[in-house]
C-alpha positions, 0 to 999 in steps of 0.5 A: 365072222372070220379074218383075211391075211397072208398068214405065210407070207406068200403074197396070197391072203389066207382067211381065218373062220371061227367054228365049234366042234359040233360034240362038246361045243368047243370054241376054237378057228381054222385058218387055210393057206389061199395057196393050198388045201392045207388047213389048221385047226386051233381050238375046236377040242384041238390044243392051242398054246398055252393060256395060263399054265395047260394047252387049251382046246376051247378057244371060249375065252377068246373075247376079240381077235384081229389079224396082227401086223406087227414085225415085233411082239413082246411074250410075257415070261412067267416063272412060279405062275408069275409074272416075270418079265417079257422077251422080245419075238421078231415075226416073219409072218402077220398072226392072228391076236386073240384076247380076253377081255376085263372092262373093254381092255385086253387082259391075257392072250396071244398070237399065234403064227406062222414062221415057215414050218409050224405054227408058234404060239407068243402069250401076251398079258396075264 
């Protein structure tokens, strides 16, 4: 499975493909920018974002993923393990939204997007 979207804002489609690390079978994705040989690995043994309290190197929890086309997202904020609200975040480019599900509905996950210099993780949900 793969996603197509202009994740770096240069007007050329980029591609994200689901992958697994051979040695450990950890799940993840790789993103290739369409205008270069540049690529980025998330999960599959490479840490990404904070899922719960720790950065994770295995996206086995990801049950849904899609291109996030919105310009605004709300990042869930935590204090001492409790959800305490959210912060509005403006996105400069399309992102990749990924979720774990409960009863077929998004429970927790987030959006990863390129801000022009680096990838940013926006945690959403529980």
